[in-house]
Steps between C-alpha positions, in 0.01 A plus 500: 500500500579243766703760692220753506258235633729402791514849655126542555481148645783580744330829587170318553666249734652785701176696519310183593739452792453859611123464478499191720732658760395857492725627776600857477812502712532875500157538662530196730819621664327780689207492743239762436389735776156344491643150560721627784211681671277194459767274653566736792128547567424127502804422717408773749140381508614142567727614784221713648253210492762274664559749782127545555466121524779480759342784699159332488644167617682665790179674611308173488758306699386441852748524782566162652325444827627229725296310755586507868587145594626349825802287416648405838498562872794652684721218628338239275826440313845486664783748424643395162180311423286529187128482437347472151174678424303621199460872441347715340310222321496120524740467205782707655724309741687712755733429788523657845838492675562585864844661488525594871295498816292802390553513124302326225538541122290356221563474125346347193649156446534547122848588378495809280718326243301192390236465774668207676415460868751664733578358844657642816851383586554543873877440467545776240216718635385549138215404273634266231362402161628150417438528124792733420646565846338841535533647849291767670555700818275401789491864618340657192475232228771666288701291256837395640619271221385313194290572194199671666503876439206603721443463873238259631155652554467582871188420701417795725427378851313661787504389862165505674526362851627144464416478128712567192280634222596538133364833375663543159785437261783719383677416180371332187342156526598260223213367290 
């Protein structure tokens, strides 16, 4: 009689386990069409909403307008000389370099690597960042050596009589 009582108890323990973890592996292995369609629909809807948001933000973005600002007078600085000025806003330090008798160039003074202040080296005829020895071309602000990967933002200059006027920026300003 003891043997006949043990089998139902063992069966009850097994069925109790199956009741608590009622996982039907045969059915769980496959995804139903309804689940697949629901997943694809929700994913597509999420991607559509994301693209609409990006489109909306690009429409709302205003093009940057730069003020016209007199920064120097012709002949004010000697050939190879430098003048510091702030443009396009009071927080942005820039430098104007007179490279020859008739040529002036201006760049943002922030290095594009870690925003250290660059300076003009007359001996090397380059803009140098002392933090990591980054070097930029004085002609176009392009990276010559070092960790920076982007050129310095260039201040667009206009000559009006004896005045040098900053009219805009080309390149990305660092924040």
